[in-house]
C-alpha positions in Angstrom: -14.8 22.6 -14.9 -11.1 22.6 -14.3 -9.2 19.5 -12.3 -9.4 21.1 -9.2 -13.1 22.0 -9.6 -13.6 18.3 -10.6 -11.4 16.6 -7.7 -13.3 19.0 -4.9 -16.6 18.0 -5.9 -16.0 14.1 -5.8 -14.3 14.3 -2.6 -17.2 16.1 -1.1 -19.3 13.7 -2.9 -17.2 10.7 -1.0 -17.4 12.9 2.6 -21.1 12.8 2.0 -21.3 8.8 1.4 -19.1 8.1 4.0 -21.3 10.2 6.8 -24.4 8.7 5.2 -22.7 4.8 5.9 -22.2 6.0 9.8 -25.3 7.9 10.0 -26.5 5.5 12.6 -23.8 5.8 14.9 -22.9 9.2 16.8 -19.3 9.8 15.7 -17.0 13.1 15.9 -16.5 15.2 13.1 -15.0 13.6 10.0 -11.4 14.4 8.9 -10.7 14.5 5.5 -7.2 14.3 4.0 -6.9 15.2 0.3 -5.1 14.3 -2.6 -3.3 16.2 -5.5 -5.4 16.1 -8.3 -2.8 14.7 -10.6 0.2 12.8 -10.8 -0.7 10.9 -7.2 -0.4 7.4 -8.3 3.2 5.7 -7.5 2.3 2.8 -9.9 0.5 1.8 -12.5 0.0 -0.8 -15.2 -0.3 -0.7 -18.6 -1.3 -3.1 -21.5 0.6 -3.1 -24.8 -0.8 -2.9 -28.3 1.1 -3.8 -31.6 -0.2 -2.2 -34.5 2.4 -2.3 -37.6 5.6 -0.7 -36.7 3.7 1.2 -34.2 3.5 0.6 -30.3 1.8 2.1 -27.5 0.4 1.7 -24.0 -3.3 1.3 -23.7 -6.5 0.9 -20.8 -9.8 -0.8 -21.2 -12.6 1.8 -20.9 -15.3 -0.2 -19.2 -18.1 2.3 -20.0 -17.3 2.9 -23.2 -15.9 -0.7 -23.6 -12.8 -0.3 -25.8 -9.3 0.1 -25.6 -8.0 3.8 -25.3 -4.5 4.7 -26.2 -2.8 6.0 -23.2 0.6 7.8 -24.5 0.5 9.7 -20.9 -1.4 9.2 -17.7 -2.2 12.1 -15.6 -3.2 10.4 -12.3 0.6 8.8 -12.4 3.4 10.4 -11.2 5.7 12.9 -13.1 8.7 10.0 -13.4 6.2 7.4 -14.7 4.8 10.1 -17.4 8.5 10.9 -18.2 9.6 7.2 -18.4 6.5 6.1 -20.3 7.7 8.3 -23.2 11.5 7.5 -23.1 10.9 3.5 -22.6 8.1 3.5 -25.5 10.6 5.3 -27.8 13.3 2.8 -27.5 11.0 -0.4 -27.5 9.3 0.5 -30.8 12.5 0.1 -32.6 13.7 -2.8 -30.7 12.1 -6.2 -32.4 13.7 -8.3 -29.7 12.6 -6.4 -26.5 8.9 -5.9 -28.1 8.5 -9.3 -29.4 5.4 -10.8 -27.7 5.2 -8.1 -25.0 2.0 -7.3 -23.6 2.1 -5.3 -20.7 4.4 -2.7 -18.5 4.4 -2.3 -14.9 5.8 0.9 -13.2 6.5 1.4 -9.4 8.0 4.8 -8.8 8.6 6.8 -5.8 9.0 9.9 -4.4 12.6 10.4 -4.1 12.9 9.8 -7.7 13.3 5.7 -8.2 11.5 3.6 -10.9 11.0 0.0 -11.1 10.0 -1.2 -14.8 8.3 -4.4 -15.3 8.2 -6.0 -18.9 5.4 -9.1 -19.4 5.6 -11.5 -22.3 3.9 -14.1 -23.6 7.1 -16.3 -24.4 10.2 -17.0 -22.6 13.1 -15.1 -21.9 16.7 -16.0 -23.1 20.0 -14.3 -22.9 19.8 -12.4 -25.8 16.5 -10.7 -24.3 18.6 -10.3 -21.3 21.7 -8.6 -22.9 19.2 -6.1 -24.9 17.5 -5.4 -21.6 20.8 -4.3 -20.1 21.8 -2.0 -23.1 18.0 -0.6 -22.7 18.4 0.1 -18.8 22.1 1.9 -19.8 20.3 4.1 -22.3 17.3 4.8 -19.2 20.1 5.5 -16.5 21.5 8.4 -18.6 18.3 10.5 -17.3 16.3 7.9 -14.6 17.1 5.6 -11.5 15.7 3.0 -12.6 15.5 -1.1 -12.7 14.3 -3.4 -15.1 12.9 -6.8 -14.9 11.2 -9.5 -17.3 8.5 -11.5 -16.6 7.3 -14.3 -18.5 5.2 -17.9 -17.6 7.0 -19.1 -14.6 9.9 -16.6 -15.0 11.4 -13.6 -13.4 14.3 -11.9 -14.9 16.2 -9.2 -12.3 18.7 -7.0 -14.3 19.9 -5.6 -10.8 16.8 -5.1 -7.7 13.6 -6.0 -7.9 12.6 -2.9 -5.4 12.6 0.9 -5.0 13.5 2.7 -1.5 11.2 5.3 -0.8 11.6 8.1 1.4 8.7 9.5 3.3 9.3 12.6 5.1 6.7 11.8 8.4 6.0 13.9 11.4 9.5 15.9 10.6 11.2 12.8 10.5 12.4 10.9 7.3 11.8 7.3 7.0 13.1 5.2 4.4 10.8 2.0 2.9 11.7 -1.1 0.7 9.0 -1.6 -1.7 9.1 -4.6 -3.2 7.7 -5.6 -7.1 4.1 -7.6 -7.1 4.1 -6.6 -3.4 1.3 -4.3 -2.1 2.2 -0.7 -1.2 -0.2 2.7 -0.8 -0.3 4.0 -4.1 -1.1 7.5 -3.5 2.3 8.4 -1.4 1.6 12.0 -0.7 -2.0 10.7 0.8 0.0 7.7 2.6 2.6 10.3 4.6 -1.0 11.9 5.8 -2.2 8.3 6.8 1.1 7.4 9.0 0.9 11.1 10.3 -2.8 10.8 11.5 -2.2 7.3 13.1 1.0 9.3 14.9 -1.2 11.9 16.2 -4.3 9.5 17.2 -1.9 7.3 19.5 0.3 9.9 21.1 1.1 9.9 24.5 0.6 6.4 24.8 2.5 4.3 27.7 1.4 0.7 26.5 2.8 -1.8 23.8 1.3 -1.9 20.2 0.1 -5.1 18.6 0.0 -5.0 14.6 -1.7 -7.4 12.0 -1.5 -7.2 8.6 1.7 -5.3 8.9 3.0 -5.6 5.5 6.5 -4.1 4.7 5.9 -2.5 8.2 4.8 0.8 7.2 2.4 1.7 10.0 4.6 -0.1 12.9 7.4 1.7 12.1 6.2 5.0 11.8 4.1 4.4 15.4 7.1 3.0 17.2 8.4 5.9 18.4 4.5 6.1 20.3 5.2 2.8 22.1 7.5 1.0 24.4 7.3 -1.8 22.4 5.5 -3.1 18.9 4.7 -6.7 18.1 3.7 -6.6 14.3 2.6 -10.0 12.2 2.4 -10.1 8.3 1.9 -13.5 6.4 3.6 -12.7 2.9 7.1 -13.7 2.8 8.7 -11.0 0.5 6.8 -8.4 2.8 8.3 -9.6 5.9 11.7 -9.8 4.5 10.8 -5.8 3.4 9.9 -4.9 6.5 13.2 -6.5 8.2 15.0 -4.4 5.7 13.0 -1.2 6.8 13.6 -1.7 10.7 17.0 -2.1 10.2 17.1 1.3 7.7 15.1 3.1 10.3 17.2 2.2 13.1 14.2 0.8 14.9 14.9 -1.0 17.9 11.6 -1.9 19.6 9.7 -3.6 16.7 9.4 -7.5 16.2 8.0 -8.8 13.2 6.5 -12.4 13.4 5.3 -14.2 9.7 2.0 -15.5 10.6 -1.4 -14.7 9.3 -3.8 -12.8 11.6 -6.3 -15.7 11.8 -3.6 -18.0 13.0 -2.2 -15.2 15.5 -5.9 -15.2 17.0 -6.0 -18.7 17.6 -2.5 -18.1 19.4 -3.5 -15.4 21.4 -6.9 -17.5 22.6 -4.8 -20.8 23.4 -6.9 -22.5 20.5 -3.5 -24.0 19.3 0.4 -23.8 19.9 2.8 -22.4 16.5 6.4 -23.3 15.9 6.9 -19.4 15.0 6.1 -18.2 18.2 8.7 -20.2 20.0 11.1 -18.0 21.8 8.4 -15.3 22.1 7.5 -14.2 25.2 3.7 -12.8 24.5 3.2 -12.2 27.9 6.5 -9.8 28.3 4.1 -7.5 25.8 1.7 -5.3 27.4 -0.7 -4.3 24.4 -3.3 -2.0 25.1 -3.5 -0.8 21.8 -3.8 -2.7 18.4 -3.8 -1.8 14.9 -5.5 -3.6 11.9 -5.2 -2.7 8.1 -7.1 -5.9 6.9 -8.3 -6.6 3.1 -11.1 -5.4 1.6 -13.5 -8.3 3.0 -12.7 -7.0 6.6 -11.7 -8.9 9.9 -13.2 -12.2 10.6 -14.9 -13.4 13.6 -12.5 -14.7 15.6 -10.1 -11.7 15.0 -12.9 -9.4 15.9 -13.3 -11.3 19.1 -9.9 -10.9 19.9 -9.3 -7.1 18.9 -12.6 -6.6 21.3 -10.4 -6.9 24.5 -8.1 -4.0 23.6 -8.5 -0.5 25.1 -7.8 1.3 21.7 -8.3 -0.1 18.2 -6.7 1.6 15.5 -8.2 0.6 12.2 -7.4 1.4 8.8 -10.3 0.2 5.9 -10.0 0.2 2.1 -13.8 -0.8 2.4 -16.4 1.2 4.4 -18.7 -1.3 3.8 -17.2 -3.8 5.9 -15.4 -1.3 7.8 -19.2 -0.7 9.5 -20.1 -4.2 9.4 -17.0 -4.7 12.0 -17.6 -1.4 13.9 -21.6 -3.1 14.5 -19.7 -5.8 16.1 -17.3 -3.8 18.2 -20.0 -1.2 18.9 -20.8 -3.2 22.4 -17.8 -2.7 23.7 -16.2 0.5 21.9 -16.9 4.0 20.6 -15.4 5.6 17.9 -13.6 8.7 18.8 -11.8 9.6 15.9 -12.2 9.2 11.9 -10.8 10.1 8.7 -11.3 10.1 5.2 -7.8 9.7 3.3 -8.3 10.1 -0.7 -6.2 7.5 -1.8 -7.9 7.1 -5.0 -9.3 10.1 -6.6 -11.8 10.1 -9.0 -12.9 6.6 -7.9 -15.8 5.2 -5.3 -13.1 3.9 -3.3 -12.8 5.3 0.2 -9.6 4.7 2.5 -10.9 5.0 6.1 -9.3 5.8 9.7 -11.0 5.0 12.7 -9.9 5.0 16.3 -12.1 2.9 18.7 -11.7 3.5 22.6 -13.4 1.1 25.1 -16.5 2.0 26.6 -16.6 3.3 30.1 -19.6 2.0 31.1 
């Protein structure tokens, strides 16, 4: 069985499993968005094994309960695979850069940029910086690369700690600053399909949009053209800064980001308590009939569920169908599922990324 056949089979299994999860509800036809069978991951991390003069990446196989040498990794992007070879060729003979190196992280983009993070079980000093700069100059001959060194309570950026991704979304180019150690969708081509699906299900909107868990502004920037105004919340500071950069870079004028958790914002909207961070923001000026949520695997908390149930349309992206169905069970008294999609962000795994549009019941 070749890679394509194997991939098609596992995707069909996911489709059946997702339909079974939703079997108690009358749902529309499931929309399926495939991945490429290889080179789909824009980020990857590998442990490093020292064996005499040799040095190599490895991953741990939980089934076999052993370390597996990983000179190449077919799920990772082509630029990551090329960098894996080039970087290791430079590290093996370099006693200073390889000393107590235990992990290497890669973050790449469709536009060809790559960020390399070297993690150590020792503190990094000026001699490491000098050698790392030489390494970067060598790699720059072939790659658009930045290097970061990390150790306990220590982070050294030789230049930048981010890459800028370029997505062609709905016939428009969008730019996204993606910061090291911050969340980004790992499968870039499927991420584009997710954005285009979200744009499609919210087209012809005449209201405003509220988004919770907006991250670096990934969805809110793409969706801003469908709404009069967009208000988005995010708690993580680096993600908020990245979102502000992305708003300016994409020349978005109708989007405002608030640094606040979804739970706190729910309390603010329900009048439970006031927040200094909302001072000067006229929440009443927003006429949000649509709310977008992309929560963590644990799903939405009770207060947030209660809040979003008041909206005409709920656009829900989930990385965990089990908590998604639990949340939909709560929302089914007020809303029905009008669109549902499976985005295969994580081929060859049990993980499923889902998109659901819920609309207010008319009865």
